[in-house]
C-alpha positions, -999 to 999 in steps of 0.1 A, spaced: 578 678 -931 610 682 -913 619 661 -883 616 692 -860 581 698 -874 571 662 -868 583 663 -832 565 696 -827 533 682 -842 535 651 -819 540 673 -789 511 695 -798 489 665 -804 499 651 -770 489 684 -754 455 682 -771 450 647 -759 457 658 -723 433 688 -728 406 664 -741 410 642 -710 405 673 -688 376 684 -709 359 650 -705 364 652 -667 348 687 -667 319 674 -688 314 645 -664 313 669 -635 288 690 -654 266 660 -661 266 651 -623 255 687 -616 227 684 -643 215 653 -625 214 670 -591 194 698 -607 171 671 -622 165 657 -587 154 692 -576 131 698 -606 117 663 -604 96 665 -636 109 660 -672 84 686 -684 104 712 -664 138 705 -679 140 731 -706 142 767 -697 149 790 -727 158 820 -704 184 799 -686 198 787 -719 203 823 -731 218 832 -697 243 803 -700 252 813 -735 257 849 -726 280 838 -697 299 815 -720 303 841 -748 317 866 -722 341 840 -709 351 831 -744 358 867 -753 381 870 -722 398 837 -729 403 843 -766 379 815 -777 361 823 -810 324 830 -805 320 810 -837 332 779 -818 318 787 -784 282 794 -792 273 763 -813 293 741 -790 275 753 -760 241 753 -776 246 717 -785 260 709 -750 230 725 -733 206 707 -755 222 673 -750 224 680 -712 186 688 -713 180 656 -731 201 637 -706 183 654 -677 148 645 -691 159 609 -698 174 607 -663 142 619 -647 120 596 -669 142 566 -659 137 573 -623 99 578 -628 98 543 -642 114 529 -611 90 508 -589 79 526 -558 94 501 -534 129 505 -549 151 535 -540 175 532 -568 160 509 -594 174 476 -581 151 447 -575 156 431 -542 156 393 -542 131 377 -519 162 359 -504 177 394 -496 144 406 -480 155 396 -446 190 414 -449 
């Protein structure tokens, strides 16, 4: 590999690293939205909605086509993403269902803090 090619490769990898950081930020935002939706649904049994999954995939595939992203990449990535988000949503709801009724967020107040 030539020196020019090595520099170009390093530059492209740095660009991918930056894009990965932005993708992680976008996925974290998506997770927060999933959690907000979970609060509205309130029931782990209501998490999965096959019609919504197909609508999401249709939207993604349309956007992928416009953006030049291969459907062979977009579809399996989003199917996995939606499935993992549904798993997270169900777990998130279940964790809150396990919180004692006298606790708003899962913390256990000390008896010493009771007067605060």
